[in-house]
N, CA, C and O atoms as a Tripos MOL2 file, in Angstrom:
@<TRIPOS>MOLECULE
protein
  312   311    78     0     0
PROTEIN
NO_CHARGES

@<TRIPOS>ATOM
      1 N          15.3280  214.7300  155.9340 N.3       1 ILE1
      2 CA         15.9590  213.3710  155.9820 C.3       1 ILE1
      3 C          16.2980  213.3750  157.5740 C.2       1 ILE1
      4 O          17.3760  213.9690  157.5890 O.2       1 ILE1
      5 N          15.9930  213.0540  158.8920 N.am      2 ASP2
      6 CA         15.9650  213.3480  159.6550 C.3       2 ASP2
      7 C          16.8600  211.5240  159.9780 C.2       2 ASP2
      8 O          16.3160  210.6710  160.6790 O.2       2 ASP2
      9 N          18.2290  211.3080  159.2980 N.am      3 SER3
     10 CA         18.6440  210.0080  159.9190 C.3       3 SER3
     11 C          20.0230  210.1780  160.4510 C.2       3 SER3
     12 O          20.5200  211.2500  160.1060 O.2       3 SER3
     13 N          20.8790  209.3300  161.2870 N.am      4 VAL4
     14 CA         22.2220  208.9060  161.4710 C.3       4 VAL4
     15 C          22.8130  208.5320  160.4070 C.2       4 VAL4
     16 O          22.1860  207.7500  159.6910 O.2       4 VAL4
     17 N          23.8670  208.8640  160.0730 N.am      5 ASN5
     18 CA         25.0160  208.3470  159.1620 C.3       5 ASN5
     19 C          25.8060  207.8360  159.8530 C.2       5 ASN5
     20 O          26.5600  208.6620  160.3680 O.2       5 ASN5
     21 N          26.1060  206.2670  160.2660 N.am      6 PRO6
     22 CA         26.6070  205.7220  160.4250 C.3       6 PRO6
     23 C          28.3540  205.3530  160.2100 C.2       6 PRO6
     24 O          28.6200  204.9820  159.0670 O.2       6 PRO6
     25 N          29.0640  205.3930  160.7920 N.am      7 LEU7
     26 CA         30.5890  205.2930  160.6740 C.3       7 LEU7
     27 C          30.8730  204.4480  161.1730 C.2       7 LEU7
     28 O          31.0400  204.6140  162.3820 O.2       7 LEU7
     29 N          31.1570  202.7720  160.5230 N.am      8 ALA8
     30 CA         31.6170  201.6490  161.7040 C.3       8 ALA8
     31 C          32.6810  201.0550  160.6610 C.2       8 ALA8
     32 O          32.9370  201.2100  159.4670 O.2       8 ALA8
     33 N          33.3600  199.9920  162.1590 N.am      9 VAL9
     34 CA         34.7240  200.0720  162.2760 C.3       9 VAL9
     35 C          35.0250  198.1590  162.5900 C.2       9 VAL9
     36 O          35.3790  197.6650  163.6610 O.2       9 VAL9
     37 N          34.8300  197.6480  161.6860 N.am     10 ALA10
     38 CA         34.7130  195.6500  162.3150 C.3      10 ALA10
     39 C          35.8300  195.2630  161.9390 C.2      10 ALA10
     40 O          36.3780  195.4090  160.8460 O.2      10 ALA10
     41 N          36.2390  194.6660  163.0310 N.am     11 ALA11
     42 CA         37.4970  193.7390  162.6560 C.3      11 ALA11
     43 C          37.5470  192.1860  163.4600 C.2      11 ALA11
     44 O          37.0340  191.7200  164.4780 O.2      11 ALA11
     45 N          38.4980  191.6680  162.3500 N.am     12 LEU12
     46 CA         37.9490  189.7720  162.7850 C.3      12 LEU12
     47 C          39.4220  189.3580  162.4510 C.2      12 LEU12
     48 O          39.9660  189.5650  161.3660 O.2      12 LEU12
     49 N          40.0490  188.6840  163.6360 N.am     13 ALA13
     50 CA         41.4810  187.8800  163.5710 C.3      13 ALA13
     51 C          40.8730  186.5630  163.3930 C.2      13 ALA13
     52 O          39.9480  186.2780  164.1520 O.2      13 ALA13
     53 N          41.3360  185.5030  162.2930 N.am     14 VAL14
     54 CA         41.2090  184.5940  162.0620 C.3      14 VAL14
     55 C          42.3670  183.6900  162.2450 C.2      14 VAL14
     56 O          43.3760  183.8210  161.5510 O.2      14 VAL14
     57 N          42.2760  182.9350  162.9970 N.am     15 ALA15
     58 CA         43.6810  182.1080  163.3700 C.3      15 ALA15
     59 C          43.6550  180.5980  162.4870 C.2      15 ALA15
     60 O          42.7870  179.7410  162.3180 O.2      15 ALA15
     61 N          45.0920  180.7590  162.0250 N.am     16 GLY16
     62 CA         44.7410  178.7560  161.3800 C.3      16 GLY16
     63 C          44.6090  177.8630  161.8940 C.2      16 GLY16
     64 O          44.5420  178.0650  163.1060 O.2      16 GLY16
     65 N          44.4720  176.2820  161.4650 N.am     17 VAL17
     66 CA         43.8110  175.3760  162.1270 C.3      17 VAL17
     67 C          45.1330  174.7520  162.5930 C.2      17 VAL17
     68 O          46.1730  174.6970  161.9380 O.2      17 VAL17
     69 N          44.9580  174.3730  163.6100 N.am     18 ASP18
     70 CA         46.0100  173.4070  164.5100 C.3      18 ASP18
     71 C          46.2160  171.9660  163.8280 C.2      18 ASP18
     72 O          45.3110  171.2500  164.2570 O.2      18 ASP18
     73 N          46.9200  171.3500  163.0660 N.am     19 GLN19
     74 CA         47.1720  170.5970  162.3400 C.3      19 GLN19
     75 C          48.1630  169.6330  162.4150 C.2      19 GLN19
     76 O          48.5360  168.9420  161.4670 O.2      19 GLN19
     77 N          48.8350  169.5670  164.2040 N.am     20 ASP20
     78 CA         49.6700  168.6350  164.5260 C.3      20 ASP20
     79 C          49.6650  167.2270  164.1550 C.2      20 ASP20
     80 O          50.6920  166.5520  164.0970 O.2      20 ASP20
     81 N          48.6280  166.8420  163.9320 N.am     21 ASP21
     82 CA         48.2050  165.0790  163.4470 C.3      21 ASP21
     83 C          48.4110  165.1470  162.2880 C.2      21 ASP21
     84 O          48.7810  164.0570  161.8540 O.2      21 ASP21
     85 N          48.3540  165.8890  161.5690 N.am     22 LEU22
     86 CA         48.3060  166.0080  160.0390 C.3      22 LEU22
     87 C          50.0730  166.3140  159.2340 C.2      22 LEU22
     88 O          50.7540  167.3320  159.3600 O.2      22 LEU22
     89 N          50.4250  165.0220  158.4200 N.am     23 PRO23
     90 CA         51.4570  165.3640  158.1110 C.3      23 PRO23
     91 C          51.9890  166.7480  157.2210 C.2      23 PRO23
     92 O          53.1030  166.7940  156.7010 O.2      23 PRO23
     93 N          51.1350  167.6900  157.1590 N.am     24 ILE24
     94 CA         51.5710  169.1080  156.6640 C.3      24 ILE24
     95 C          51.9630  169.9690  157.4310 C.2      24 ILE24
     96 O          52.5320  171.0160  157.1210 O.2      24 ILE24
     97 N          51.6000  169.4710  158.8250 N.am     25 GLY25
     98 CA         52.4790  170.2630  160.3520 C.3      25 GLY25
     99 C          51.1440  171.3650  160.8750 C.2      25 GLY25
    100 O          49.9300  171.1840  160.7820 O.2      25 GLY25
    101 N          52.0480  172.7520  161.5480 N.am     26 GLU26
    102 CA         51.1180  173.1500  161.9880 C.3      26 GLU26
    103 C          50.5700  174.6340  161.4640 C.2      26 GLU26
    104 O          51.3260  174.9920  160.5610 O.2      26 GLU26
    105 N          49.5740  175.5880  161.6900 N.am     27 ASP27
    106 CA         49.8600  176.6240  160.7250 C.3      27 ASP27
    107 C          49.6500  177.7200  161.8880 C.2      27 ASP27
    108 O          48.7130  177.7520  162.6850 O.2      27 ASP27
    109 N          50.5000  178.4180  161.8210 N.am     28 ASP28
    110 CA         51.1770  179.7090  162.8150 C.3      28 ASP28
    111 C          50.4660  181.4370  162.3380 C.2      28 ASP28
    112 O          50.3690  182.5060  162.9400 O.2      28 ASP28
    113 N          50.0260  180.8760  160.7350 N.am     29 ASP29
    114 CA         49.8710  182.3250  160.2470 C.3      29 ASP29
    115 C          48.5040  182.4230  160.7290 C.2      29 ASP29
    116 O          47.7160  181.5330  161.0490 O.2      29 ASP29
    117 N          48.3510  184.0390  160.7120 N.am     30 ILE30
    118 CA         47.2830  184.7080  161.3760 C.3      30 ILE30
    119 C          46.2620  185.6510  160.0480 C.2      30 ILE30
    120 O          46.8730  186.3170  159.2120 O.2      30 ILE30
    121 N          45.0460  185.5950  160.0290 N.am     31 SER31
    122 CA         44.6010  186.7410  158.9480 C.3      31 SER31
    123 C          43.8960  187.8450  159.6670 C.2      31 SER31
    124 O          43.6220  187.4750  160.8090 O.2      31 SER31
    125 N          43.6780  188.5220  159.5290 N.am     32 PHE32
    126 CA         43.2550  189.9140  159.8430 C.3      32 PHE32
    127 C          42.3190  190.6070  158.8370 C.2      32 PHE32
    128 O          42.6320  191.1550  157.7800 O.2      32 PHE32
    129 N          41.1580  190.4710  159.3700 N.am     33 HIS33
    130 CA         39.9390  191.2880  158.2120 C.3      33 HIS33
    131 C          39.4740  192.4700  159.1570 C.2      33 HIS33
    132 O          38.9950  192.3700  160.2860 O.2      33 HIS33
    133 N          39.7320  193.6130  158.4220 N.am     34 VAL34
    134 CA         39.4550  195.1710  158.9770 C.3      34 VAL34
    135 C          38.4120  195.6030  157.9000 C.2      34 VAL34
    136 O          38.5630  195.4980  156.6830 O.2      34 VAL34
    137 N          37.1250  196.2000  158.6800 N.am     35 GLU35
    138 CA         36.5140  196.2880  157.5020 C.3      35 GLU35
    139 C          35.7780  197.9430  158.1360 C.2      35 GLU35
    140 O          35.4410  198.0040  159.3180 O.2      35 GLU35
    141 N          35.6000  199.2110  157.1790 N.am     36 VAL36
    142 CA         35.3680  200.2870  157.6170 C.3      36 VAL36
    143 C          34.5740  201.0150  156.5660 C.2      36 VAL36
    144 O          35.1460  201.1870  155.4890 O.2      36 VAL36
    145 N          33.1650  201.5390  156.7270 N.am     37 PHE37
    146 CA         32.0530  201.5800  155.8270 C.3      37 PHE37
    147 C          31.5250  202.7800  156.6050 C.2      37 PHE37
    148 O          31.7650  203.0990  157.7700 O.2      37 PHE37
    149 N          30.7020  203.4090  155.6400 N.am     38 TYR38
    150 CA         29.9310  204.9350  156.3800 C.3      38 TYR38
    151 C          28.6730  204.5990  155.3660 C.2      38 TYR38
    152 O          28.7910  204.1410  154.2290 O.2      38 TYR38
    153 N          27.5460  204.9030  155.9840 N.am     39 GLN39
    154 CA         26.3740  204.7370  155.2890 C.3      39 GLN39
    155 C          25.8090  206.2110  155.0060 C.2      39 GLN39
    156 O          25.4760  207.0740  155.8170 O.2      39 GLN39
    157 N          25.8040  206.2290  153.8130 N.am     40 HIS40
    158 CA         24.9760  208.0060  153.2120 C.3      40 HIS40
    159 C          23.2490  207.6580  152.9790 C.2      40 HIS40
    160 O          22.6560  206.8180  152.3020 O.2      40 HIS40
    161 N          22.8390  208.6650  153.8270 N.am     41 GLN41
    162 CA         20.9560  208.5210  153.2990 C.3      41 GLN41
    163 C          21.0040  209.4370  152.3520 C.2      41 GLN41
    164 O          20.8120  210.6430  152.5110 O.2      41 GLN41
    165 N          21.3250  208.7410  151.1050 N.am     42 LEU42
    166 CA         20.0920  209.9960  150.0720 C.3      42 LEU42
    167 C          18.9430  210.4800  149.9570 C.2      42 LEU42
    168 O          18.7220  211.6810  149.8100 O.2      42 LEU42
    169 N          18.2010  209.7090  150.0060 N.am     43 THR43
    170 CA         16.7530  210.3750  150.0650 C.3      43 THR43
    171 C          15.9490  209.2490  151.6320 C.2      43 THR43
    172 O          16.5700  208.6890  152.5360 O.2      43 THR43
    173 N          14.8980  209.2770  151.4610 N.am     44 ASP44
    174 CA         14.0990  208.6450  152.3870 C.3      44 ASP44
    175 C          14.0530  207.1570  152.2190 C.2      44 ASP44
    176 O          13.9960  206.3250  153.1240 O.2      44 ASP44
    177 N          14.0920  206.9070  150.6870 N.am     45 ASN45
    178 CA         14.4720  205.6900  150.3980 C.3      45 ASN45
    179 C          15.5770  204.6510  149.9630 C.2      45 ASN45
    180 O          15.6700  203.4260  149.8900 O.2      45 ASN45
    181 N          16.3570  205.7350  149.7130 N.am     46 ILE46
    182 CA         18.0070  205.2240  149.1480 C.3      46 ILE46
    183 C          19.0990  205.2580  150.3690 C.2      46 ILE46
    184 O          19.2700  206.3150  150.9750 O.2      46 ILE46
    185 N          19.8980  203.9780  150.7460 N.am     47 ALA47
    186 CA         21.4290  204.7180  150.9680 C.3      47 ALA47
    187 C          21.8570  204.2240  150.1130 C.2      47 ALA47
    188 O          21.2210  203.5550  149.2980 O.2      47 ALA47
    189 N          23.6480  204.5490  150.0940 N.am     48 ILE48
    190 CA         24.6870  204.4960  149.9920 C.3      48 ILE48
    191 C          25.2800  203.8010  150.9070 C.2      48 ILE48
    192 O          24.7030  203.8720  151.9910 O.2      48 ILE48
    193 N          26.5310  202.9340  150.8880 N.am     49 THR49
    194 CA         27.5040  202.5510  151.7430 C.3      49 THR49
    195 C          28.5290  202.2090  151.1250 C.2      49 THR49
    196 O          28.7510  201.0760  150.7000 O.2      49 THR49
    197 N          29.5630  203.6070  150.9800 N.am     50 PRO50
    198 CA         30.8170  202.4830  150.7350 C.3      50 PRO50
    199 C          31.5890  202.2840  151.5030 C.2      50 PRO50
    200 O          31.3120  202.7060  152.6260 O.2      50 PRO50
    201 N          32.7200  201.6740  151.3560 N.am     51 GLY51
    202 CA         33.5270  200.9320  152.4150 C.3      51 GLY51
    203 C          34.4420  200.3010  151.8010 C.2      51 GLY51
    204 O          34.4270  199.9920  150.6090 O.2      51 GLY51
    205 N          35.2970  200.0770  152.6020 N.am     52 VAL52
    206 CA         36.8060  199.4180  152.2600 C.3      52 VAL52
    207 C          37.1880  198.0590  153.3560 C.2      52 VAL52
    208 O          37.2420  198.3190  154.5580 O.2      52 VAL52
    209 N          37.3440  197.1870  153.0720 N.am     53 ILE53
    210 CA         38.2240  195.4220  153.3390 C.3      53 ILE53
    211 C          39.4520  195.9080  153.3770 C.2      53 ILE53
    212 O          39.7900  196.8290  152.6340 O.2      53 ILE53
    213 N          40.0600  195.4900  154.0270 N.am     54 TRP54
    214 CA         41.8340  195.0790  154.5210 C.3      54 TRP54
    215 C          42.1540  193.3090  154.8510 C.2      54 TRP54
    216 O          41.7410  192.9000  155.9360 O.2      54 TRP54
    217 N          42.5750  192.7220  154.3100 N.am     55 ILE55
    218 CA         42.6200  191.8220  154.9020 C.3      55 ILE55
    219 C          44.3940  191.0530  154.7430 C.2      55 ILE55
    220 O          45.1070  190.8840  153.7540 O.2      55 ILE55
    221 N          44.5560  190.8040  155.9020 N.am     56 SER56
    222 CA         46.0990  190.2470  155.8060 C.3      56 SER56
    223 C          46.2350  189.1010  155.9780 C.2      56 SER56
    224 O          45.4640  188.2300  156.3810 O.2      56 SER56
    225 N          47.3620  189.0950  155.6290 N.am     57 ALA57
    226 CA         47.7850  187.1080  155.1010 C.3      57 ALA57
    227 C          46.4490  186.5320  154.8480 C.2      57 ALA57
    228 O          45.6730  186.2790  155.7690 O.2      57 ALA57
    229 N          46.1340  186.2900  153.3990 N.am     58 PRO58
    230 CA         44.4290  185.2690  153.0530 C.3      58 PRO58
    231 C          44.7610  184.2380  153.2700 C.2      58 PRO58
    232 O          45.9170  183.8170  153.3180 O.2      58 PRO58
    233 N          43.7810  183.6780  153.4340 N.am     59 ASN59
    234 CA         44.1790  181.9620  153.2850 C.3      59 ASN59
    235 C          44.7740  181.6670  155.1330 C.2      59 ASN59
    236 O          45.0630  180.5540  155.5700 O.2      59 ASN59
    237 N          44.8090  182.4810  155.6370 N.am     60 ASN60
    238 CA         46.3650  182.4200  157.1110 C.3      60 ASN60
    239 C          47.3740  181.7160  156.4400 C.2      60 ASN60
    240 O          47.8320  180.6590  156.8730 O.2      60 ASN60
    241 N          47.8110  182.3550  155.2040 N.am     61 ASN61
    242 CA         49.2920  182.3090  155.0260 C.3      61 ASN61
    243 C          50.0380  183.7140  154.9290 C.2      61 ASN61
    244 O          49.4500  184.5140  154.2010 O.2      61 ASN61
    245 N          50.8540  184.0330  155.3340 N.am     62 ASP62
    246 CA         51.7040  185.3630  155.5120 C.3      62 ASP62
    247 C          52.6710  185.1940  154.0570 C.2      62 ASP62
    248 O          53.4610  186.0910  153.7630 O.2      62 ASP62
    249 N          52.5670  184.3200  153.4440 N.am     63 ASP63
    250 CA         53.1480  184.6310  151.9460 C.3      63 ASP63
    251 C          52.5240  185.4940  150.9330 C.2      63 ASP63
    252 O          52.9880  186.2310  150.0630 O.2      63 ASP63
    253 N          50.8160  185.0520  151.4670 N.am     64 ASN64
    254 CA         50.1220  185.6240  150.2770 C.3      64 ASN64
    255 C          50.2370  187.4570  150.7330 C.2      64 ASN64
    256 O          50.6450  188.0050  151.7570 O.2      64 ASN64
    257 N          49.5750  188.0950  149.2200 N.am     65 GLU65
    258 CA         50.1300  189.5050  149.8690 C.3      65 GLU65
    259 C          48.3960  190.2130  150.0610 C.2      65 GLU65
    260 O          47.4400  190.0390  149.3040 O.2      65 GLU65
    261 N          48.4380  190.7690  150.9350 N.am     66 ASP66
    262 CA         47.4830  192.2440  151.8910 C.3      66 ASP66
    263 C          46.5300  192.3150  150.4340 C.2      66 ASP66
    264 O          46.8940  192.6080  149.2950 O.2      66 ASP66
    265 N          44.9730  191.8700  151.0250 N.am     67 LEU67
    266 CA         43.7490  192.4930  150.0690 C.3      67 LEU67
    267 C          43.2770  193.4930  150.5620 C.2      67 LEU67
    268 O          42.7940  193.5840  151.6910 O.2      67 LEU67
    269 N          43.4040  194.5780  149.5170 N.am     68 VAL68
    270 CA         42.3780  195.8960  149.9510 C.3      68 VAL68
    271 C          41.3990  195.8450  148.9950 C.2      68 VAL68
    272 O          41.7870  195.8930  147.8270 O.2      68 VAL68
    273 N          39.9850  195.7410  149.2490 N.am     69 ILE69
    274 CA         39.0040  195.5250  148.4350 C.3      69 ILE69
    275 C          37.8080  197.0630  148.5370 C.2      69 ILE69
    276 O          36.8220  196.9360  149.2630 O.2      69 ILE69
    277 N          37.8890  197.5910  148.2380 N.am     70 GLY70
    278 CA         36.5300  198.5420  147.8090 C.3      70 GLY70
    279 C          35.0190  198.3370  147.7520 C.2      70 GLY70
    280 O          34.5910  197.8050  146.7280 O.2      70 GLY70
    281 N          34.0330  198.7270  148.8300 N.am     71 THR71
    282 CA         32.8940  198.1100  147.9060 C.3      71 THR71
    283 C          31.9160  199.6010  148.1390 C.2      71 THR71
    284 O          32.2800  200.6090  148.7450 O.2      71 THR71
    285 N          30.7010  199.3860  147.5140 N.am     72 ILE72
    286 CA         29.7580  200.0790  147.4770 C.3      72 ILE72
    287 C          28.4130  199.1800  147.3140 C.2      72 ILE72
    288 O          27.9900  198.3960  146.4650 O.2      72 ILE72
    289 N          27.9160  199.7320  148.6620 N.am     73 ARG73
    290 CA         26.2430  198.9160  148.6290 C.3      73 ARG73
    291 C          25.6500  200.1580  148.4950 C.2      73 ARG73
    292 O          26.1270  201.2730  148.7100 O.2      73 ARG73
    293 N          24.0310  199.6730  147.9330 N.am     74 THR74
    294 CA         23.3630  200.4050  147.8420 C.3      74 THR74
    295 C          21.7840  199.7220  147.7830 C.2      74 THR74
    296 O          21.4120  198.7740  147.0920 O.2      74 THR74
    297 N          20.9600  200.5810  148.7960 N.am     75 THR75
    298 CA         20.0010  200.1470  150.0810 C.3      75 THR75
    299 C          18.5190  200.7370  149.4410 C.2      75 THR75
    300 O          18.3060  201.9260  149.6810 O.2      75 THR75
    301 N          17.5470  200.0530  148.7000 N.am     76 PHE76
    302 CA         16.5820  200.2820  148.6260 C.3      76 PHE76
    303 C          15.5520  200.4440  149.7120 C.2      76 PHE76
    304 O          15.2980  199.2430  149.8050 O.2      76 PHE76
    305 N          14.7680  200.9980  150.5970 N.am     77 SER77
    306 CA         13.8580  200.8720  151.0260 C.3      77 SER77
    307 C          12.5140  201.2420  150.3040 C.2      77 SER77
    308 O          12.3550  202.0030  149.3490 O.2      77 SER77
    309 N          11.2440  200.2420  151.2610 N.am     78 PHE78
    310 CA         10.0110  200.2360  150.4260 C.3      78 PHE78
    311 C           8.8200  200.3900  151.1940 C.2      78 PHE78
    312 O           7.7230  200.4040  150.6350 O.2      78 PHE78
@<TRIPOS>BOND
     1     1     2 1
     2     2     3 1
     3     3     4 2
     4     3     5 am
     5     5     6 1
     6     6     7 1
     7     7     8 2
     8     7     9 am
     9     9    10 1
    10    10    11 1
    11    11    12 2
    12    11    13 am
    13    13    14 1
    14    14    15 1
    15    15    16 2
    16    15    17 am
    17    17    18 1
    18    18    19 1
    19    19    20 2
    20    19    21 am
    21    21    22 1
    22    22    23 1
    23    23    24 2
    24    23    25 am
    25    25    26 1
    26    26    27 1
    27    27    28 2
    28    27    29 am
    29    29    30 1
    30    30    31 1
    31    31    32 2
    32    31    33 am
    33    33    34 1
    34    34    35 1
    35    35    36 2
    36    35    37 am
    37    37    38 1
    38    38    39 1
    39    39    40 2
    40    39    41 am
    41    41    42 1
    42    42    43 1
    43    43    44 2
    44    43    45 am
    45    45    46 1
    46    46    47 1
    47    47    48 2
    48    47    49 am
    49    49    50 1
    50    50    51 1
    51    51    52 2
    52    51    53 am
    53    53    54 1
    54    54    55 1
    55    55    56 2
    56    55    57 am
    57    57    58 1
    58    58    59 1
    59    59    60 2
    60    59    61 am
    61    61    62 1
    62    62    63 1
    63    63    64 2
    64    63    65 am
    65    65    66 1
    66    66    67 1
    67    67    68 2
    68    67    69 am
    69    69    70 1
    70    70    71 1
    71    71    72 2
    72    71    73 am
    73    73    74 1
    74    74    75 1
    75    75    76 2
    76    75    77 am
    77    77    78 1
    78    78    79 1
    79    79    80 2
    80    79    81 am
    81    81    82 1
    82    82    83 1
    83    83    84 2
    84    83    85 am
    85    85    86 1
    86    86    87 1
    87    87    88 2
    88    87    89 am
    89    89    90 1
    90    90    91 1
    91    91    92 2
    92    91    93 am
    93    93    94 1
    94    94    95 1
    95    95    96 2
    96    95    97 am
    97    97    98 1
    98    98    99 1
    99    99   100 2
   100    99   101 am
   101   101   102 1
   102   102   103 1
   103   103   104 2
   104   103   105 am
   105   105   106 1
   106   106   107 1
   107   107   108 2
   108   107   109 am
   109   109   110 1
   110   110   111 1
   111   111   112 2
   112   111   113 am
   113   113   114 1
   114   114   115 1
   115   115   116 2
   116   115   117 am
   117   117   118 1
   118   118   119 1
   119   119   120 2
   120   119   121 am
   121   121   122 1
   122   122   123 1
   123   123   124 2
   124   123   125 am
   125   125   126 1
   126   126   127 1
   127   127   128 2
   128   127   129 am
   129   129   130 1
   130   130   131 1
   131   131   132 2
   132   131   133 am
   133   133   134 1
   134   134   135 1
   135   135   136 2
   136   135   137 am
   137   137   138 1
   138   138   139 1
   139   139   140 2
   140   139   141 am
   141   141   142 1
   142   142   143 1
   143   143   144 2
   144   143   145 am
   145   145   146 1
   146   146   147 1
   147   147   148 2
   148   147   149 am
   149   149   150 1
   150   150   151 1
   151   151   152 2
   152   151   153 am
   153   153   154 1
   154   154   155 1
   155   155   156 2
   156   155   157 am
   157   157   158 1
   158   158   159 1
   159   159   160 2
   160   159   161 am
   161   161   162 1
   162   162   163 1
   163   163   164 2
   164   163   165 am
   165   165   166 1
   166   166   167 1
   167   167   168 2
   168   167   169 am
   169   169   170 1
   170   170   171 1
   171   171   172 2
   172   171   173 am
   173   173   174 1
   174   174   175 1
   175   175   176 2
   176   175   177 am
   177   177   178 1
   178   178   179 1
   179   179   180 2
   180   179   181 am
   181   181   182 1
   182   182   183 1
   183   183   184 2
   184   183   185 am
   185   185   186 1
   186   186   187 1
   187   187   188 2
   188   187   189 am
   189   189   190 1
   190   190   191 1
   191   191   192 2
   192   191   193 am
   193   193   194 1
   194   194   195 1
   195   195   196 2
   196   195   197 am
   197   197   198 1
   198   198   199 1
   199   199   200 2
   200   199   201 am
   201   201   202 1
   202   202   203 1
   203   203   204 2
   204   203   205 am
   205   205   206 1
   206   206   207 1
   207   207   208 2
   208   207   209 am
   209   209   210 1
   210   210   211 1
   211   211   212 2
   212   211   213 am
   213   213   214 1
   214   214   215 1
   215   215   216 2
   216   215   217 am
   217   217   218 1
   218   218   219 1
   219   219   220 2
   220   219   221 am
   221   221   222 1
   222   222   223 1
   223   223   224 2
   224   223   225 am
   225   225   226 1
   226   226   227 1
   227   227   228 2
   228   227   229 am
   229   229   230 1
   230   230   231 1
   231   231   232 2
   232   231   233 am
   233   233   234 1
   234   234   235 1
   235   235   236 2
   236   235   237 am
   237   237   238 1
   238   238   239 1
   239   239   240 2
   240   239   241 am
   241   241   242 1
   242   242   243 1
   243   243   244 2
   244   243   245 am
   245   245   246 1
   246   246   247 1
   247   247   248 2
   248   247   249 am
   249   249   250 1
   250   250   251 1
   251   251   252 2
   252   251   253 am
   253   253   254 1
   254   254   255 1
   255   255   256 2
   256   255   257 am
   257   257   258 1
   258   258   259 1
   259   259   260 2
   260   259   261 am
   261   261   262 1
   262   262   263 1
   263   263   264 2
   264   263   265 am
   265   265   266 1
   266   266   267 1
   267   267   268 2
   268   267   269 am
   269   269   270 1
   270   270   271 1
   271   271   272 2
   272   271   273 am
   273   273   274 1
   274   274   275 1
   275   275   276 2
   276   275   277 am
   277   277   278 1
   278   278   279 1
   279   279   280 2
   280   279   281 am
   281   281   282 1
   282   282   283 1
   283   283   284 2
   284   283   285 am
   285   285   286 1
   286   286   287 1
   287   287   288 2
   288   287   289 am
   289   289   290 1
   290   290   291 1
   291   291   292 2
   292   291   293 am
   293   293   294 1
   294   294   295 1
   295   295   296 2
   296   295   297 am
   297   297   298 1
   298   298   299 1
   299   299   300 2
   300   299   301 am
   301   301   302 1
   302   302   303 1
   303   303   304 2
   304   303   305 am
   305   305   306 1
   306   306   307 1
   307   307   308 2
   308   307   309 am
   309   309   310 1
   310   310   311 1
   311   311   312 2
@<TRIPOS>SUBSTRUCTURE
     1 ILE1         2 RESIDUE 1 A ILE
     2 ASP2         6 RESIDUE 1 A ASP
     3 SER3        10 RESIDUE 1 A SER
     4 VAL4        14 RESIDUE 1 A VAL
     5 ASN5        18 RESIDUE 1 A ASN
     6 PRO6        22 RESIDUE 1 A PRO
     7 LEU7        26 RESIDUE 1 A LEU
     8 ALA8        30 RESIDUE 1 A ALA
     9 VAL9        34 RESIDUE 1 A VAL
    10 ALA10       38 RESIDUE 1 A ALA
    11 ALA11       42 RESIDUE 1 A ALA
    12 LEU12       46 RESIDUE 1 A LEU
    13 ALA13       50 RESIDUE 1 A ALA
    14 VAL14       54 RESIDUE 1 A VAL
    15 ALA15       58 RESIDUE 1 A ALA
    16 GLY16       62 RESIDUE 1 A GLY
    17 VAL17       66 RESIDUE 1 A VAL
    18 ASP18       70 RESIDUE 1 A ASP
    19 GLN19       74 RESIDUE 1 A GLN
    20 ASP20       78 RESIDUE 1 A ASP
    21 ASP21       82 RESIDUE 1 A ASP
    22 LEU22       86 RESIDUE 1 A LEU
    23 PRO23       90 RESIDUE 1 A PRO
    24 ILE24       94 RESIDUE 1 A ILE
    25 GLY25       98 RESIDUE 1 A GLY
    26 GLU26      102 RESIDUE 1 A GLU
    27 ASP27      106 RESIDUE 1 A ASP
    28 ASP28      110 RESIDUE 1 A ASP
    29 ASP29      114 RESIDUE 1 A ASP
    30 ILE30      118 RESIDUE 1 A ILE
    31 SER31      122 RESIDUE 1 A SER
    32 PHE32      126 RESIDUE 1 A PHE
    33 HIS33      130 RESIDUE 1 A HIS
    34 VAL34      134 RESIDUE 1 A VAL
    35 GLU35      138 RESIDUE 1 A GLU
    36 VAL36      142 RESIDUE 1 A VAL
    37 PHE37      146 RESIDUE 1 A PHE
    38 TYR38      150 RESIDUE 1 A TYR
    39 GLN39      154 RESIDUE 1 A GLN
    40 HIS40      158 RESIDUE 1 A HIS
    41 GLN41      162 RESIDUE 1 A GLN
    42 LEU42      166 RESIDUE 1 A LEU
    43 THR43      170 RESIDUE 1 A THR
    44 ASP44      174 RESIDUE 1 A ASP
    45 ASN45      178 RESIDUE 1 A ASN
    46 ILE46      182 RESIDUE 1 A ILE
    47 ALA47      186 RESIDUE 1 A ALA
    48 ILE48      190 RESIDUE 1 A ILE
    49 THR49      194 RESIDUE 1 A THR
    50 PRO50      198 RESIDUE 1 A PRO
    51 GLY51      202 RESIDUE 1 A GLY
    52 VAL52      206 RESIDUE 1 A VAL
    53 ILE53      210 RESIDUE 1 A ILE
    54 TRP54      214 RESIDUE 1 A TRP
    55 ILE55      218 RESIDUE 1 A ILE
    56 SER56      222 RESIDUE 1 A SER
    57 ALA57      226 RESIDUE 1 A ALA
    58 PRO58      230 RESIDUE 1 A PRO
    59 ASN59      234 RESIDUE 1 A ASN
    60 ASN60      238 RESIDUE 1 A ASN
    61 ASN61      242 RESIDUE 1 A ASN
    62 ASP62      246 RESIDUE 1 A ASP
    63 ASP63      250 RESIDUE 1 A ASP
    64 ASN64      254 RESIDUE 1 A ASN
    65 GLU65      258 RESIDUE 1 A GLU
    66 ASP66      262 RESIDUE 1 A ASP
    67 LEU67      266 RESIDUE 1 A LEU
    68 VAL68      270 RESIDUE 1 A VAL
    69 ILE69      274 RESIDUE 1 A ILE
    70 GLY70      278 RESIDUE 1 A GLY
    71 THR71      282 RESIDUE 1 A THR
    72 ILE72      286 RESIDUE 1 A ILE
    73 ARG73      290 RESIDUE 1 A ARG
    74 THR74      294 RESIDUE 1 A THR
    75 THR75      298 RESIDUE 1 A THR
    76 PHE76      302 RESIDUE 1 A PHE
    77 SER77      306 RESIDUE 1 A SER
    78 PHE78      310 RESIDUE 1 A PHE
């Protein structure tokens, strides 16, 4: 197998919606989404990609606990 096994990091900041004109007020909380994954080629046709996702302030609400999610993706090529 002559392939590169990439390691990748993706990050995203999601700002709350400015709701000055609504009775519920303004949302100043910001949620961050960070994903780290690594693709490992098992055979010429099968790759697995384990990863971890971290989300701070889910729903743009600092009162919510951070989320940590483990993932495994399997890719079959034909």
